[in-house]
C-alpha positions in Angstrom: 0.3 -0.2 -0.4 1.4 3.2 -1.1 0.2 6.5 0.6 0.7 10.0 -0.7 1.0 12.7 1.9 0.7 16.4 0.7 2.5 18.6 3.0 4.5 15.5 4.6 7.6 17.2 5.6 5.1 20.3 7.8 4.9 19.6 11.8 1.8 17.6 11.2 2.5 15.9 8.2 5.6 14.5 9.3 4.5 13.0 12.5 2.0 11.5 9.8 4.9 10.1 8.1 6.5 8.5 10.8 3.5 6.6 11.9 2.6 5.5 8.5 6.3 4.6 7.8 6.2 2.2 11.5 3.1 0.7 10.2 5.0 -0.6 6.7 3.6 1.4 4.0 5.2 2.7 1.4 4.9 6.8 1.6 5.4 9.4 -0.7 5.6 12.9 0.7 5.0 16.0 -1.9 5.9 19.3 -0.1 7.6 22.6 -1.4 8.9 23.4 1.9 7.3 27.2 2.3 6.7 25.9 5.9 7.9 22.5 6.3 11.4 21.4 6.6 13.6 19.0 5.2 14.8 18.1 8.8 11.7 16.7 10.0 11.8 14.3 7.3 15.5 13.9 7.0 15.8 10.4 8.7 13.8 8.7 6.1 15.6 10.0 3.1 17.7 6.7 2.8 14.3 4.6 3.3 13.6 2.4 0.1 10.1 2.8 1.0 10.1 6.5 1.3 10.1 9.2 -1.3 9.9 12.8 -1.0 9.2 15.0 -4.0 10.3 19.2 -3.7 7.4 20.5 -5.5 4.2 22.1 -5.1 0.8 20.5 -5.0 -0.4 23.3 -7.2 1.5 21.4 -10.3 -1.4 19.7 -11.6 0.5 17.0 -14.0 2.6 15.9 -10.7 -0.2 15.8 -8.8 -2.3 13.5 -11.3 0.8 10.8 -11.2 1.4 10.8 -7.6 -2.2 10.4 -6.9 -2.6 7.7 -9.4 0.2 5.9 -8.4 -0.9 5.9 -4.4 -3.8 3.9 -2.6 -4.5 6.7 -0.4 -4.2 10.0 -0.3 -3.7 12.3 2.9 -4.1 16.3 1.9 -2.4 18.2 4.4 -0.9 20.9 2.1 -2.1 24.8 2.8 -1.1 27.5 3.3 -1.6 28.1 7.1 -0.8 30.5 10.0 -2.7 33.8 10.9 0.2 35.8 10.3 0.6 34.2 6.7 -2.9 34.6 5.6 -3.2 38.3 6.5 0.2 38.7 4.9 -0.8 37.2 1.8 -4.5 36.5 1.3 -4.1 36.1 -2.2 -1.6 33.2 -2.6 -3.3 31.4 0.6 -6.5 31.0 -0.9 -5.4 30.2 -4.6 -3.1 27.7 -2.9 -5.7 26.1 -0.6 -8.6 26.0 -2.7 -6.7 25.4 -5.9 -4.3 22.6 -4.5 -7.5 20.7 -2.9 -9.3 20.9 -5.9 -6.4 19.3 -8.2 -6.0 16.5 -5.4 -9.8 15.7 -5.6 -10.3 15.6 -9.8 -7.3 13.5 -9.3 -8.4 11.1 -6.5 -12.0 10.9 -8.6 -10.2 10.0 -12.0 -8.6 7.0 -10.3 -10.9 6.5 -7.3 -8.5 7.2 -4.5 -9.8 7.6 -0.8 -8.5 11.3 0.4 -8.3 12.5 3.9 -8.8 16.4 4.1 -7.2 18.1 6.9 -9.2 21.3 7.5 -9.2 23.9 10.2 -11.4 24.8 13.4 -11.1 28.3 11.5 -14.2 26.8 9.7 -16.4 27.7 12.7 -15.2 31.4 12.4 -16.4 33.8 15.2 -19.7 31.6 16.2 -20.4 32.2 20.2 -22.1 28.9 20.4 -20.0 26.1 22.4 -19.0 23.5 21.6 -18.6 23.2 18.6 -20.5 20.5 16.6 -19.6 19.9 13.0 -23.1 20.5 11.7 -23.2 24.0 13.1 -23.5 27.2 11.6 -20.4 29.0 10.4 -20.5 33.2 11.7 -17.9 34.9 10.1 -16.9 38.6 9.8 -16.6 40.6 6.6 -15.0 39.6 3.5 -12.4 43.0 3.4 -11.1 41.4 6.3 -8.4 39.2 5.7 -8.8 37.1 8.6 -11.5 35.1 7.8 -10.2 34.0 4.1 -8.6 31.2 5.6 -12.0 30.1 6.9 -13.7 30.7 3.9 -11.2 28.9 1.8 -11.1 25.7 4.1 -14.8 25.8 3.7 -14.6 25.9 -0.1 -12.1 22.7 0.4 -14.8 20.9 2.5 -17.7 21.7 0.0 -15.3 20.3 -3.0 -14.9 17.2 -0.9 -18.7 16.6 -0.2 -19.4 17.0 -3.4 -17.2 14.3 -4.2 -18.5 12.4 -1.7 -22.1 12.4 -3.2 -20.5 10.9 -6.3 -19.4 8.1 -4.6 -15.5 9.2 -3.9 -14.4 7.8 -0.6 -13.7 11.4 1.4 -13.4 12.1 4.7 -12.5 15.4 6.7 -10.8 16.5 9.8 -11.0 19.5 11.7 -7.8 20.2 13.7 -7.8 22.2 17.1 -4.7 24.0 17.6 -2.1 20.8 17.4 1.0 21.3 19.0 4.0 19.1 19.8 7.3 18.4 18.9 8.7 19.8 15.7 6.3 23.0 16.1 8.1 25.7 14.1 10.0 28.4 16.5 8.4 31.3 14.2 5.1 30.4 15.7 3.3 30.7 12.3 0.5 28.8 13.3 0.8 28.3 16.8 0.6 29.9 20.2 2.5 27.6 22.0 5.2 27.8 19.7 5.5 31.7 20.2 5.1 31.3 24.1 7.6 28.1 24.5 10.3 30.2 22.3 9.8 33.6 24.0 10.3 32.0 27.4 13.1 29.9 26.5 14.7 33.2 25.3 13.9 35.2 28.2 12.5 37.5 26.3 9.2 38.9 26.8 5.7 36.2 26.5 3.1 38.2 24.6 -0.6 37.5 24.9 -2.6 39.1 22.2 -5.5 40.9 23.6 -6.8 40.7 27.2 -5.9 37.2 27.4 -9.1 35.9 28.5 -9.8 34.2 24.9 -9.9 30.3 25.0 -8.6 27.8 23.2 -8.3 23.9 23.6 -4.9 22.2 22.4 -4.4 18.9 20.9 -1.1 16.9 21.4 0.3 15.8 18.0 0.1 12.4 18.9 -3.6 12.7 19.3 -3.9 14.5 16.2 -2.1 11.9 14.5 -4.5 9.3 15.9 -7.8 10.9 14.8 -5.9 11.6 11.3 -5.5 8.0 10.8 -8.6 6.6 12.2 -10.0 8.8 9.2 -8.1 7.1 6.8 -8.8 3.6 8.4 -12.2 4.2 9.2 -15.1 3.1 6.3 -18.0 4.3 8.4 -16.2 7.5 8.3 -16.5 8.4 5.0 -18.1 11.2 3.6 -18.3 12.7 7.3 -16.1 15.4 8.7 -15.0 15.0 12.4 -13.4 17.0 15.3 -9.8 16.1 16.4 -9.2 17.9 19.1 -9.1 18.3 23.0 -12.5 19.2 25.2 -10.5 21.0 27.6 -10.2 24.7 27.3 -7.7 27.1 28.3 -7.2 30.8 28.4 -4.5 32.1 26.6 -3.3 34.2 29.5 -3.1 31.2 31.7 -1.5 29.2 28.9 1.1 31.9 29.0 1.6 31.3 32.8 1.8 27.8 32.5 4.3 27.7 30.1 6.3 30.1 31.9 6.3 27.8 35.5 7.2 24.3 33.1 10.0 26.4 31.5 11.5 27.8 34.6 11.6 31.3 32.4 11.9 34.9 34.4 10.1 36.4 31.1 7.4 38.9 32.1 3.9 38.0 30.8 2.8 41.3 28.7 -0.2 41.9 26.9 -0.1 43.6 23.0 -3.6 44.6 20.8 -4.0 42.9 18.2 -4.1 45.9 16.3 -0.3 46.5 17.2 0.3 42.9 15.4 -2.2 42.2 12.7 -3.1 45.9 11.8 -6.5 47.7 12.1 -9.6 45.7 11.5 -8.3 42.1 13.0 -11.0 39.8 14.5 -10.2 37.0 16.8 -12.8 34.4 18.2 -13.2 34.5 22.5 -14.2 30.2 22.9 -13.0 27.6 20.1 -14.2 24.6 21.8 -14.7 21.3 19.9 -17.7 18.7 20.5 -15.6 15.2 19.6 -18.8 12.9 20.1 -18.9 12.1 16.5 -15.4 11.2 16.4 -15.6 9.1 19.4 -18.6 7.4 18.2 -18.0 7.0 14.6 -14.2 6.9 14.2 -13.0 5.7 18.3 -11.1 8.8 18.7 -10.1 9.4 22.2 -7.5 12.3 22.9 -5.3 10.9 25.9 -2.4 13.3 26.3 -3.4 16.2 28.8 -1.9 19.7 28.0 0.6 20.2 30.7 2.0 16.4 29.9 2.1 17.2 26.3 3.7 20.8 26.9 6.8 19.1 29.0 7.3 16.5 26.0 7.6 20.2 23.7 9.7 21.9 26.1 11.7 19.0 26.5 12.2 18.6 22.7 12.8 22.0 22.1 15.2 22.4 24.6 17.3 19.2 23.2 16.9 20.8 19.6 17.8 24.5 19.9 21.3 24.1 21.9 24.1 25.3 19.7 
């Protein structure tokens, strides 16, 4: 069985690759290294069951070739991270929508199952919690780039469901704030990455807004568990699943937790959203998933607590940031 992982050199993708190779599968990674890192997959480069292709998911002929020669596709390649989206919304929208369109088109042509990685951003600024997969989406104005990522991923999901209606085996996973080893120290898509980097460097730990906004964080092994289950489950085809932890924490409290676990003397400071992202930026106050569907259909069960996951992540970070 040969499995294609787009975005497989990224933080989540590379952990998925580790798991799949560990299960004995052949794995092909398609990644242009825009946010992924060759270091994430370097241990596998000499593995005869592994192939790395340094190219974009927008290369139509290549996507078709790789999809045809695979039996299952995990589509994780995307432009991610609020800062990246706000800075270059055009590239983000085109990459996320067009890339998914090409993957699904090829999968339909050669009849390959696709697991599509989506996001909790889908729910926008909805206030009804916990979020269930069938809930309404609430977004801001289209002139606010913050919501273009949510919109693009929603289009991805609409495309996936449209192909599912034609019988193509498709499953969608909505990630809720995954964290763990290999987080990018630039923190492009992770407040935990930013906090750990700042704490270990002795820099101020910067909390956006008033710090009372809450999020739920999912350790990487639990993220991979949900992703793999979606790929393996026939019952999950044609459905979307929240993959996350149902335990929420205020961002200000998270900053204090990271400071304690790192033993850092860094001060915790607040900074306005406008100072970071410019005027008109909007954020959501709470983001809490219902994981009932994933539990019932997939057998998904997150196992790692936030404190334990942070300890593992910090230990990895300290080891790999040594000169």
